Structure formats: structure tokens, C-alpha cells
mmCIF file of the N, C-alpha and C atoms, coordinates in Angstrom:
data_MODEL
# 
_entry.id   MODEL 
# 
loop_
_atom_site.group_PDB 
_atom_site.id 
_atom_site.type_symbol 
_atom_site.label_atom_id 
_atom_site.label_alt_id 
_atom_site.label_comp_id 
_atom_site.label_asym_id 
_atom_site.label_entity_id 
_atom_site.label_seq_id 
_atom_site.pdbx_PDB_ins_code 
_atom_site.Cartn_x 
_atom_site.Cartn_y 
_atom_site.Cartn_z 
_atom_site.occupancy 
_atom_site.B_iso_or_equiv 
_atom_site.pdbx_formal_charge 
_atom_site.auth_seq_id 
_atom_site.auth_comp_id 
_atom_site.auth_asym_id 
_atom_site.auth_atom_id 
_atom_site.pdbx_PDB_model_num 
ATOM 1   N N  . MET A 1 1  ? -1.131  -34.272 -23.188 1.00 0.00 ? 1  MET A N  1 
ATOM 2   C CA . MET A 1 1  ? -0.262  -33.174 -23.580 1.00 0.00 ? 1  MET A CA 1 
ATOM 3   C C  . MET A 1 1  ? -1.120  -31.982 -24.009 1.00 0.00 ? 1  MET A C  1 
ATOM 4   N N  . LEU A 1 2  ? -0.796  -30.830 -23.496 1.00 0.00 ? 2  LEU A N  1 
ATOM 5   C CA . LEU A 1 2  ? -1.505  -29.611 -23.842 1.00 0.00 ? 2  LEU A CA 1 
ATOM 6   C C  . LEU A 1 2  ? -0.802  -28.915 -25.001 1.00 0.00 ? 2  LEU A C  1 
ATOM 7   N N  . SER A 1 3  ? -1.588  -28.324 -25.843 1.00 0.00 ? 3  SER A N  1 
ATOM 8   C CA . SER A 1 3  ? -1.004  -27.544 -26.935 1.00 0.00 ? 3  SER A CA 1 
ATOM 9   C C  . SER A 1 3  ? -1.771  -26.233 -27.048 1.00 0.00 ? 3  SER A C  1 
ATOM 10  N N  . ALA A 1 4  ? -1.135  -25.257 -27.612 1.00 0.00 ? 4  ALA A N  1 
ATOM 11  C CA . ALA A 1 4  ? -1.750  -23.945 -27.761 1.00 0.00 ? 4  ALA A CA 1 
ATOM 12  C C  . ALA A 1 4  ? -1.477  -23.415 -29.158 1.00 0.00 ? 4  ALA A C  1 
ATOM 13  N N  . PHE A 1 5  ? -2.384  -22.599 -29.619 1.00 0.00 ? 5  PHE A N  1 
ATOM 14  C CA . PHE A 1 5  ? -2.233  -21.978 -30.926 1.00 0.00 ? 5  PHE A CA 1 
ATOM 15  C C  . PHE A 1 5  ? -2.342  -20.473 -30.757 1.00 0.00 ? 5  PHE A C  1 
ATOM 16  N N  . LYS A 1 6  ? -1.551  -19.744 -31.497 1.00 0.00 ? 6  LYS A N  1 
ATOM 17  C CA . LYS A 1 6  ? -1.619  -18.292 -31.496 1.00 0.00 ? 6  LYS A CA 1 
ATOM 18  C C  . LYS A 1 6  ? -1.974  -17.835 -32.905 1.00 0.00 ? 6  LYS A C  1 
ATOM 19  N N  . TYR A 1 7  ? -2.888  -16.889 -32.968 1.00 0.00 ? 7  TYR A N  1 
ATOM 20  C CA . TYR A 1 7  ? -3.299  -16.347 -34.251 1.00 0.00 ? 7  TYR A CA 1 
ATOM 21  C C  . TYR A 1 7  ? -3.152  -14.840 -34.216 1.00 0.00 ? 7  TYR A C  1 
ATOM 22  N N  . ARG A 1 8  ? -2.696  -14.272 -35.288 1.00 0.00 ? 8  ARG A N  1 
ATOM 23  C CA . ARG A 1 8  ? -2.561  -12.820 -35.416 1.00 0.00 ? 8  ARG A CA 1 
ATOM 24  C C  . ARG A 1 8  ? -3.762  -12.328 -36.195 1.00 0.00 ? 8  ARG A C  1 
ATOM 25  N N  . ILE A 1 9  ? -4.452  -11.334 -35.636 1.00 0.00 ? 9  ILE A N  1 
ATOM 26  C CA . ILE A 1 9  ? -5.595  -10.763 -36.351 1.00 0.00 ? 9  ILE A CA 1 
ATOM 27  C C  . ILE A 1 9  ? -5.231  -9.350  -36.808 1.00 0.00 ? 9  ILE A C  1 
ATOM 28  N N  . TYR A 1 10 ? -5.867  -8.925  -37.849 1.00 0.00 ? 10 TYR A N  1 
ATOM 29  C CA . TYR A 1 10 ? -5.637  -7.592  -38.401 1.00 0.00 ? 10 TYR A CA 1 
ATOM 30  C C  . TYR A 1 10 ? -6.981  -6.864  -38.499 1.00 0.00 ? 10 TYR A C  1 
ATOM 31  N N  . PRO A 1 11 ? -7.441  -6.309  -37.370 1.00 0.00 ? 11 PRO A N  1 
ATOM 32  C CA . PRO A 1 11 ? -8.745  -5.633  -37.396 1.00 0.00 ? 11 PRO A CA 1 
ATOM 33  C C  . PRO A 1 11 ? -8.658  -4.277  -38.090 1.00 0.00 ? 11 PRO A C  1 
ATOM 34  N N  . ASN A 1 12 ? -9.788  -3.870  -38.676 1.00 0.00 ? 12 ASN A N  1 
ATOM 35  C CA . ASN A 1 12 ? -9.825  -2.527  -39.241 1.00 0.00 ? 12 ASN A CA 1 
ATOM 36  C C  . ASN A 1 12 ? -10.069 -1.542  -38.096 1.00 0.00 ? 12 ASN A C  1 
ATOM 37  N N  . LYS A 1 13 ? -10.127 -0.262  -38.390 1.00 0.00 ? 13 LYS A N  1 
ATOM 38  C CA . LYS A 1 13 ? -10.228 0.769   -37.345 1.00 0.00 ? 13 LYS A CA 1 
ATOM 39  C C  . LYS A 1 13 ? -11.489 0.595   -36.489 1.00 0.00 ? 13 LYS A C  1 
ATOM 40  N N  . GLU A 1 14 ? -12.620 0.303   -37.123 1.00 0.00 ? 14 GLU A N  1 
ATOM 41  C CA . GLU A 1 14 ? -13.872 0.138   -36.384 1.00 0.00 ? 14 GLU A CA 1 
ATOM 42  C C  . GLU A 1 14 ? -13.810 -1.077  -35.453 1.00 0.00 ? 14 GLU A C  1 
ATOM 43  N N  . GLN A 1 15 ? -13.283 -2.172  -35.955 1.00 0.00 ? 15 GLN A N  1 
ATOM 44  C CA . GLN A 1 15 ? -13.146 -3.381  -35.140 1.00 0.00 ? 15 GLN A CA 1 
ATOM 45  C C  . GLN A 1 15 ? -12.165 -3.156  -33.990 1.00 0.00 ? 15 GLN A C  1 
ATOM 46  N N  . GLU A 1 16 ? -11.114 -2.411  -34.268 1.00 0.00 ? 16 GLU A N  1 
ATOM 47  C CA . GLU A 1 16 ? -10.123 -2.121  -33.240 1.00 0.00 ? 16 GLU A CA 1 
ATOM 48  C C  . GLU A 1 16 ? -10.740 -1.291  -32.105 1.00 0.00 ? 16 GLU A C  1 
ATOM 49  N N  . LYS A 1 17 ? -11.573 -0.305  -32.458 1.00 0.00 ? 17 LYS A N  1 
ATOM 50  C CA . LYS A 1 17 ? -12.246 0.501   -31.441 1.00 0.00 ? 17 LYS A CA 1 
ATOM 51  C C  . LYS A 1 17 ? -13.179 -0.361  -30.607 1.00 0.00 ? 17 LYS A C  1 
ATOM 52  N N  . LEU A 1 18 ? -13.897 -1.268  -31.250 1.00 0.00 ? 18 LEU A N  1 
ATOM 53  C CA . LEU A 1 18 ? -14.817 -2.153  -30.544 1.00 0.00 ? 18 LEU A CA 1 
ATOM 54  C C  . LEU A 1 18 ? -14.057 -3.101  -29.617 1.00 0.00 ? 18 LEU A C  1 
ATOM 55  N N  . LEU A 1 19 ? -12.953 -3.650  -30.082 1.00 0.00 ? 19 LEU A N  1 
ATOM 56  C CA . LEU A 1 19 ? -12.136 -4.533  -29.253 1.00 0.00 ? 19 LEU A CA 1 
ATOM 57  C C  . LEU A 1 19 ? -11.570 -3.791  -28.046 1.00 0.00 ? 19 LEU A C  1 
ATOM 58  N N  . ASN A 1 20 ? -11.067 -2.584  -28.268 1.00 0.00 ? 20 ASN A N  1 
ATOM 59  C CA . ASN A 1 20 ? -10.525 -1.784  -27.162 1.00 0.00 ? 20 ASN A CA 1 
ATOM 60  C C  . ASN A 1 20 ? -11.606 -1.425  -26.148 1.00 0.00 ? 20 ASN A C  1 
ATOM 61  N N  . SER A 1 21 ? -12.799 -1.096  -26.641 1.00 0.00 ? 21 SER A N  1 
ATOM 62  C CA . SER A 1 21 ? -13.909 -0.767  -25.757 1.00 0.00 ? 21 SER A CA 1 
ATOM 63  C C  . SER A 1 21 ? -14.303 -1.984  -24.909 1.00 0.00 ? 21 SER A C  1 
ATOM 64  N N  . SER A 1 22 ? -14.377 -3.137  -25.546 1.00 0.00 ? 22 SER A N  1 
ATOM 65  C CA . SER A 1 22 ? -14.726 -4.361  -24.827 1.00 0.00 ? 22 SER A CA 1 
ATOM 66  C C  . SER A 1 22 ? -13.671 -4.714  -23.792 1.00 0.00 ? 22 SER A C  1 
ATOM 67  N N  . LEU A 1 23 ? -12.420 -4.565  -24.158 1.00 0.00 ? 23 LEU A N  1 
ATOM 68  C CA . LEU A 1 23 ? -11.333 -4.868  -23.236 1.00 0.00 ? 23 LEU A CA 1 
ATOM 69  C C  . LEU A 1 23 ? -11.359 -3.934  -22.034 1.00 0.00 ? 23 LEU A C  1 
ATOM 70  N N  . LEU A 1 24 ? -11.613 -2.669  -22.273 1.00 0.00 ? 24 LEU A N  1 
ATOM 71  C CA . LEU A 1 24 ? -11.701 -1.698  -21.185 1.00 0.00 ? 24 LEU A CA 1 
ATOM 72  C C  . LEU A 1 24 ? -12.859 -2.031  -20.246 1.00 0.00 ? 24 LEU A C  1 
ATOM 73  N N  . SER A 1 25 ? -13.997 -2.405  -20.822 1.00 0.00 ? 25 SER A N  1 
ATOM 74  C CA . SER A 1 25 ? -15.145 -2.780  -19.999 1.00 0.00 ? 25 SER A CA 1 
ATOM 75  C C  . SER A 1 25 ? -14.837 -4.002  -19.147 1.00 0.00 ? 25 SER A C  1 
ATOM 76  N N  . LEU A 1 26 ? -14.179 -4.989  -19.731 1.00 0.00 ? 26 LEU A N  1 
ATOM 77  C CA . LEU A 1 26 ? -13.827 -6.198  -18.989 1.00 0.00 ? 26 LEU A CA 1 
ATOM 78  C C  . LEU A 1 26 ? -12.820 -5.905  -17.886 1.00 0.00 ? 26 LEU A C  1 
ATOM 79  N N  . CYS A 1 27 ? -11.871 -5.039  -18.165 1.00 0.00 ? 27 CYS A N  1 
ATOM 80  C CA . CYS A 1 27 ? -10.889 -4.652  -17.135 1.00 0.00 ? 27 CYS A CA 1 
ATOM 81  C C  . CYS A 1 27 ? -11.583 -3.954  -15.971 1.00 0.00 ? 27 CYS A C  1 
ATOM 82  N N  . ASN A 1 28 ? -12.501 -3.043  -16.287 1.00 0.00 ? 28 ASN A N  1 
ATOM 83  C CA . ASN A 1 28 ? -13.236 -2.336  -15.240 1.00 0.00 ? 28 ASN A CA 1 
ATOM 84  C C  . ASN A 1 28 ? -14.093 -3.292  -14.425 1.00 0.00 ? 28 ASN A C  1 
ATOM 85  N N  . LEU A 1 29 ? -14.735 -4.242  -15.093 1.00 0.00 ? 29 LEU A N  1 
ATOM 86  C CA . LEU A 1 29 ? -15.551 -5.230  -14.403 1.00 0.00 ? 29 LEU A CA 1 
ATOM 87  C C  . LEU A 1 29 ? -14.689 -6.085  -13.476 1.00 0.00 ? 29 LEU A C  1 
ATOM 88  N N  . TYR A 1 30 ? -13.567 -6.548  -13.982 1.00 0.00 ? 30 TYR A N  1 
ATOM 89  C CA . TYR A 1 30 ? -12.656 -7.364  -13.169 1.00 0.00 ? 30 TYR A CA 1 
ATOM 90  C C  . TYR A 1 30 ? -12.185 -6.590  -11.939 1.00 0.00 ? 30 TYR A C  1 
ATOM 91  N N  . ASN A 1 31 ? -11.787 -5.343  -12.144 1.00 0.00 ? 31 ASN A N  1 
ATOM 92  C CA . ASN A 1 31 ? -11.306 -4.527  -11.025 1.00 0.00 ? 31 ASN A CA 1 
ATOM 93  C C  . ASN A 1 31 ? -12.405 -4.276  -9.993  1.00 0.00 ? 31 ASN A C  1 
ATOM 94  N N  . ALA A 1 32 ? -13.639 -4.056  -10.464 1.00 0.00 ? 32 ALA A N  1 
ATOM 95  C CA . ALA A 1 32 ? -14.754 -3.832  -9.545  1.00 0.00 ? 32 ALA A CA 1 
ATOM 96  C C  . ALA A 1 32 ? -15.049 -5.098  -8.737  1.00 0.00 ? 32 ALA A C  1 
ATOM 97  N N  . LEU A 1 33 ? -15.036 -6.252  -9.399  1.00 0.00 ? 33 LEU A N  1 
ATOM 98  C CA . LEU A 1 33 ? -15.274 -7.514  -8.693  1.00 0.00 ? 33 LEU A CA 1 
ATOM 99  C C  . LEU A 1 33 ? -14.172 -7.797  -7.687  1.00 0.00 ? 33 LEU A C  1 
ATOM 100 N N  . LYS A 1 34 ? -12.947 -7.552  -8.084  1.00 0.00 ? 34 LYS A N  1 
ATOM 101 C CA . LYS A 1 34 ? -11.804 -7.792  -7.197  1.00 0.00 ? 34 LYS A CA 1 
ATOM 102 C C  . LYS A 1 34 ? -11.867 -6.868  -5.975  1.00 0.00 ? 34 LYS A C  1 
ATOM 103 N N  . ALA A 1 35 ? -12.199 -5.602  -6.195  1.00 0.00 ? 35 ALA A N  1 
ATOM 104 C CA . ALA A 1 35 ? -12.298 -4.651  -5.090  1.00 0.00 ? 35 ALA A CA 1 
ATOM 105 C C  . ALA A 1 35 ? -13.446 -5.029  -4.147  1.00 0.00 ? 35 ALA A C  1 
ATOM 106 N N  . GLY A 1 36 ? -14.558 -5.485  -4.719  1.00 0.00 ? 36 GLY A N  1 
ATOM 107 C CA . GLY A 1 36 ? -15.685 -5.904  -3.897  1.00 0.00 ? 36 GLY A CA 1 
ATOM 108 C C  . GLY A 1 36 ? -15.343 -7.116  -3.047  1.00 0.00 ? 36 GLY A C  1 
ATOM 109 N N  . ALA A 1 37 ? -14.627 -8.062  -3.628  1.00 0.00 ? 37 ALA A N  1 
ATOM 110 C CA . ALA A 1 37 ? -14.220 -9.259  -2.887  1.00 0.00 ? 37 ALA A CA 1 
ATOM 111 C C  . ALA A 1 37 ? -13.248 -8.898  -1.766  1.00 0.00 ? 37 ALA A C  1 
ATOM 112 N N  . LYS A 1 38 ? -12.347 -7.993  -2.074  1.00 0.00 ? 38 LYS A N  1 
ATOM 113 C CA . LYS A 1 38 ? -11.362 -7.562  -1.078  1.00 0.00 ? 38 LYS A CA 1 
ATOM 114 C C  . LYS A 1 38 ? -12.053 -6.834  0.077   1.00 0.00 ? 38 LYS A C  1 
ATOM 115 N N  . ARG A 1 39 ? -13.012 -5.962  -0.264  1.00 0.00 ? 39 ARG A N  1 
ATOM 116 C CA . ARG A 1 39 ? -13.762 -5.233  0.754   1.00 0.00 ? 39 ARG A CA 1 
ATOM 117 C C  . ARG A 1 39 ? -14.569 -6.202  1.613   1.00 0.00 ? 39 ARG A C  1 
ATOM 118 N N  . ARG A 1 40 ? -15.242 -7.165  0.957   1.00 0.00 ? 40 ARG A N  1 
ATOM 119 C CA . ARG A 1 40 ? -16.058 -8.131  1.703   1.00 0.00 ? 40 ARG A CA 1 
ATOM 120 C C  . ARG A 1 40 ? -15.194 -8.945  2.664   1.00 0.00 ? 40 ARG A C  1 
ATOM 121 N N  . TYR A 1 41 ? -14.025 -9.349  2.224   1.00 0.00 ? 41 TYR A N  1 
ATOM 122 C CA . TYR A 1 41 ? -13.150 -10.128 3.096   1.00 0.00 ? 41 TYR A CA 1 
ATOM 123 C C  . TYR A 1 41 ? -12.661 -9.288  4.270   1.00 0.00 ? 41 TYR A C  1 
ATOM 124 N N  . LYS A 1 42 ? -12.359 -8.029  3.984   1.00 0.00 ? 42 LYS A N  1 
ATOM 125 C CA . LYS A 1 42 ? -11.854 -7.144  5.038   1.00 0.00 ? 42 LYS A CA 1 
ATOM 126 C C  . LYS A 1 42 ? -12.928 -6.857  6.089   1.00 0.00 ? 42 LYS A C  1 
ATOM 127 N N  . GLU A 1 43 ? -14.173 -6.649  5.631   1.00 0.00 ? 43 GLU A N  1 
ATOM 128 C CA . GLU A 1 43 ? -15.252 -6.302  6.553   1.00 0.00 ? 43 GLU A CA 1 
ATOM 129 C C  . GLU A 1 43 ? -15.887 -7.518  7.215   1.00 0.00 ? 43 GLU A C  1 
ATOM 130 N N  . GLU A 1 44 ? -16.134 -8.590  6.456   1.00 0.00 ? 44 GLU A N  1 
ATOM 131 C CA . GLU A 1 44 ? -16.889 -9.726  6.963   1.00 0.00 ? 44 GLU A CA 1 
ATOM 132 C C  . GLU A 1 44 ? -16.029 -10.970 7.200   1.00 0.00 ? 44 GLU A C  1 
ATOM 133 N N  . HIS A 1 45 ? -14.783 -10.938 6.779   1.00 0.00 ? 45 HIS A N  1 
ATOM 134 C CA . HIS A 1 45 ? -13.884 -12.091 6.861   1.00 0.00 ? 45 HIS A CA 1 
ATOM 135 C C  . HIS A 1 45 ? -14.473 -13.311 6.154   1.00 0.00 ? 45 HIS A C  1 
ATOM 136 N N  . LYS A 1 46 ? -15.105 -13.063 4.992   1.00 0.00 ? 46 LYS A N  1 
ATOM 137 C CA . LYS A 1 46 ? -15.678 -14.133 4.180   1.00 0.00 ? 46 LYS A CA 1 
ATOM 138 C C  . LYS A 1 46 ? -15.145 -13.994 2.755   1.00 0.00 ? 46 LYS A C  1 
ATOM 139 N N  . SER A 1 47 ? -14.865 -15.134 2.150   1.00 0.00 ? 47 SER A N  1 
ATOM 140 C CA . SER A 1 47 ? -14.428 -15.095 0.758   1.00 0.00 ? 47 SER A CA 1 
ATOM 141 C C  . SER A 1 47 ? -15.656 -15.056 -0.147  1.00 0.00 ? 47 SER A C  1 
ATOM 142 N N  . THR A 1 48 ? -15.451 -14.655 -1.376  1.00 0.00 ? 48 THR A N  1 
ATOM 143 C CA . THR A 1 48 ? -16.528 -14.548 -2.350  1.00 0.00 ? 48 THR A CA 1 
ATOM 144 C C  . THR A 1 48 ? -16.445 -15.725 -3.308  1.00 0.00 ? 48 THR A C  1 
ATOM 145 N N  . SER A 1 49 ? -17.559 -16.418 -3.464  1.00 0.00 ? 49 SER A N  1 
ATOM 146 C CA . SER A 1 49 ? -17.561 -17.601 -4.325  1.00 0.00 ? 49 SER A CA 1 
ATOM 147 C C  . SER A 1 49 ? -17.667 -17.213 -5.795  1.00 0.00 ? 49 SER A C  1 
ATOM 148 N N  . LEU A 1 50 ? -17.339 -18.147 -6.641  1.00 0.00 ? 50 LEU A N  1 
ATOM 149 C CA . LEU A 1 50 ? -17.441 -17.935 -8.082  1.00 0.00 ? 50 LEU A CA 1 
ATOM 150 C C  . LEU A 1 50 ? -18.888 -17.682 -8.487  1.00 0.00 ? 50 LEU A C  1 
ATOM 151 N N  . TYR A 1 51 ? -19.814 -18.359 -7.817  1.00 0.00 ? 51 TYR A N  1 
ATOM 152 C CA . TYR A 1 51 ? -21.242 -18.163 -8.086  1.00 0.00 ? 51 TYR A CA 1 
ATOM 153 C C  . TYR A 1 51 ? -21.634 -16.703 -7.856  1.00 0.00 ? 51 TYR A C  1 
ATOM 154 N N  . ILE A 1 52 ? -21.174 -16.111 -6.763  1.00 0.00 ? 52 ILE A N  1 
ATOM 155 C CA . ILE A 1 52 ? -21.496 -14.711 -6.460  1.00 0.00 ? 52 ILE A CA 1 
ATOM 156 C C  . ILE A 1 52 ? -20.859 -13.778 -7.485  1.00 0.00 ? 52 ILE A C  1 
ATOM 157 N N  . PHE A 1 53 ? -19.603 -14.063 -7.878  1.00 0.00 ? 53 PHE A N  1 
ATOM 158 C CA . PHE A 1 53 ? -18.951 -13.258 -8.916  1.00 0.00 ? 53 PHE A CA 1 
ATOM 159 C C  . PHE A 1 53 ? -19.767 -13.273 -10.204 1.00 0.00 ? 53 PHE A C  1 
ATOM 160 N N  . ARG A 1 54 ? -20.227 -14.447 -10.604 1.00 0.00 ? 54 ARG A N  1 
ATOM 161 C CA . ARG A 1 54 ? -21.009 -14.557 -11.842 1.00 0.00 ? 54 ARG A CA 1 
ATOM 162 C C  . ARG A 1 54 ? -22.326 -13.806 -11.733 1.00 0.00 ? 54 ARG A C  1 
ATOM 163 N N  . LYS A 1 55 ? -22.981 -13.896 -10.572 1.00 0.00 ? 55 LYS A N  1 
ATOM 164 C CA . LYS A 1 55 ? -24.250 -13.206 -10.368 1.00 0.00 ? 55 LYS A CA 1 
ATOM 165 C C  . LYS A 1 55 ? -24.055 -11.687 -10.437 1.00 0.00 ? 55 LYS A C  1 
ATOM 166 N N  . ILE A 1 56 ? -23.027 -11.185 -9.790  1.00 0.00 ? 56 ILE A N  1 
ATOM 167 C CA . ILE A 1 56 ? -22.750 -9.745  -9.811  1.00 0.00 ? 56 ILE A CA 1 
ATOM 168 C C  . ILE A 1 56 ? -22.435 -9.287  -11.241 1.00 0.00 ? 56 ILE A C  1 
ATOM 169 N N  . ALA A 1 57 ? -21.613 -10.057 -11.945 1.00 0.00 ? 57 ALA A N  1 
ATOM 170 C CA . ALA A 1 57 ? -21.252 -9.702  -13.320 1.00 0.00 ? 57 ALA A CA 1 
ATOM 171 C C  . ALA A 1 57 ? -22.480 -9.679  -14.218 1.00 0.00 ? 57 ALA A C  1 
ATOM 172 N N  . LEU A 1 58 ? -23.377 -10.637 -14.041 1.00 0.00 ? 58 LEU A N  1 
ATOM 173 C CA . LEU A 1 58 ? -24.595 -10.683 -14.846 1.00 0.00 ? 58 LEU A CA 1 
ATOM 174 C C  . LEU A 1 58 ? -25.495 -9.494  -14.528 1.00 0.00 ? 58 LEU A C  1 
ATOM 175 N N  . ASP A 1 59 ? -25.606 -9.140  -13.247 1.00 0.00 ? 59 ASP A N  1 
ATOM 176 C CA . ASP A 1 59 ? -26.409 -7.979  -12.854 1.00 0.00 ? 59 ASP A CA 1 
ATOM 177 C C  . ASP A 1 59 ? -25.860 -6.691  -13.466 1.00 0.00 ? 59 ASP A C  1 
ATOM 178 N N  . ILE A 1 60 ? -24.545 -6.534  -13.433 1.00 0.00 ? 60 ILE A N  1 
ATOM 179 C CA . ILE A 1 60 ? -23.913 -5.341  -14.026 1.00 0.00 ? 60 ILE A CA 1 
ATOM 180 C C  . ILE A 1 60 ? -24.164 -5.304  -15.530 1.00 0.00 ? 60 ILE A C  1 
ATOM 181 N N  . ARG A 1 61 ? -24.054 -6.460  -16.173 1.00 0.00 ? 61 ARG A N  1 
ATOM 182 C CA . ARG A 1 61 ? -24.282 -6.530  -17.621 1.00 0.00 ? 61 ARG A CA 1 
ATOM 183 C C  . ARG A 1 61 ? -25.716 -6.164  -17.976 1.00 0.00 ? 61 ARG A C  1 
ATOM 184 N N  . LYS A 1 62 ? -26.679 -6.670  -17.194 1.00 0.00 ? 62 LYS A N  1 
ATOM 185 C CA . LYS A 1 62 ? -28.086 -6.338  -17.435 1.00 0.00 ? 62 LYS A CA 1 
ATOM 186 C C  . LYS A 1 62 ? -28.333 -4.851  -17.234 1.00 0.00 ? 62 LYS A C  1 
ATOM 187 N N  . GLN A 1 63 ? -27.726 -4.287  -16.190 1.00 0.00 ? 63 GLN A N  1 
ATOM 188 C CA . GLN A 1 63 ? -27.900 -2.865  -15.909 1.00 0.00 ? 63 GLN A CA 1 
ATOM 189 C C  . GLN A 1 63 ? -27.341 -2.012  -17.050 1.00 0.00 ? 63 GLN A C  1 
ATOM 190 N N  . ARG A 1 64 ? -26.179 -2.382  -17.559 1.00 0.00 ? 64 ARG A N  1 
ATOM 191 C CA . ARG A 1 64 ? -25.567 -1.601  -18.655 1.00 0.00 ? 64 ARG A CA 1 
ATOM 192 C C  . ARG A 1 64 ? -26.367 -1.716  -19.943 1.00 0.00 ? 64 ARG A C  1 
ATOM 193 N N  . THR A 1 65 ? -26.979 -2.879  -20.198 1.00 0.00 ? 65 THR A N  1 
ATOM 194 C CA . THR A 1 65 ? -27.787 -3.017  -21.406 1.00 0.00 ? 65 THR A CA 1 
ATOM 195 C C  . THR A 1 65 ? -29.045 -2.169  -21.302 1.00 0.00 ? 65 THR A C  1 
ATOM 196 N N  . LYS A 1 66 ? -29.609 -2.055  -20.104 1.00 0.00 ? 66 LYS A N  1 
ATOM 197 C CA . LYS A 1 66 ? -30.783 -1.185  -19.922 1.00 0.00 ? 66 LYS A CA 1 
ATOM 198 C C  . LYS A 1 66 ? -30.419 0.266   -20.172 1.00 0.00 ? 66 LYS A C  1 
ATOM 199 N N  . GLU A 1 67 ? -29.232 0.674   -19.747 1.00 0.00 ? 67 GLU A N  1 
ATOM 200 C CA . GLU A 1 67 ? -28.799 2.072   -19.926 1.00 0.00 ? 67 GLU A CA 1 
ATOM 201 C C  . GLU A 1 67 ? -28.594 2.410   -21.393 1.00 0.00 ? 67 GLU A C  1 
ATOM 202 N N  . HIS A 1 68 ? -28.175 1.438   -22.185 1.00 0.00 ? 68 HIS A N  1 
ATOM 203 C CA . HIS A 1 68 ? -27.861 1.702   -23.603 1.00 0.00 ? 68 HIS A CA 1 
ATOM 204 C C  . HIS A 1 68 ? -29.075 1.579   -24.499 1.00 0.00 ? 68 HIS A C  1 
ATOM 205 N N  . THR A 1 69 ? -30.215 1.133   -23.960 1.00 0.00 ? 69 THR A N  1 
ATOM 206 C CA . THR A 1 69 ? -31.407 1.010   -24.812 1.00 0.00 ? 69 THR A CA 1 
ATOM 207 C C  . THR A 1 69 ? -32.368 2.138   -24.593 1.00 0.00 ? 69 THR A C  1 
# 
């Protein structure tokens, strides 16, 4: 049997800005990966594996950390 728990958090203004920023970054990353997979399938008729998604996401994350340092 599966069960789930829901918790309500009350972040302060700074935490809320950080959460919103992180969520926006994740949404953009998801959309970029989805668009890339769609383009690859349209052009090459090949699906994109989870391994490739993880590699691309890690590369993007490394690139963004270099830009912020």
C-alpha cells in the first residue's frame, strides 16, 4: 500500500525568492530537454534515453556554475 504525506511550508521572502528561482530554472531545463528530444526524434527518428537526458542536464549545470563563479 502506498501512502503520501503533504506538508505546508512557510518560507520567508528570501527563501521564497530562492525557491521561485530554482523552480524557474528547473522548468527551463525540462523544456529545453523536451524540445531537444522532440527535435532529435523529428530529425533522426531516434528516441532519447534517460542516460542522455542526465548527461545533458549535468553539462548544463556545470556550465551554469562556471558562469556564476
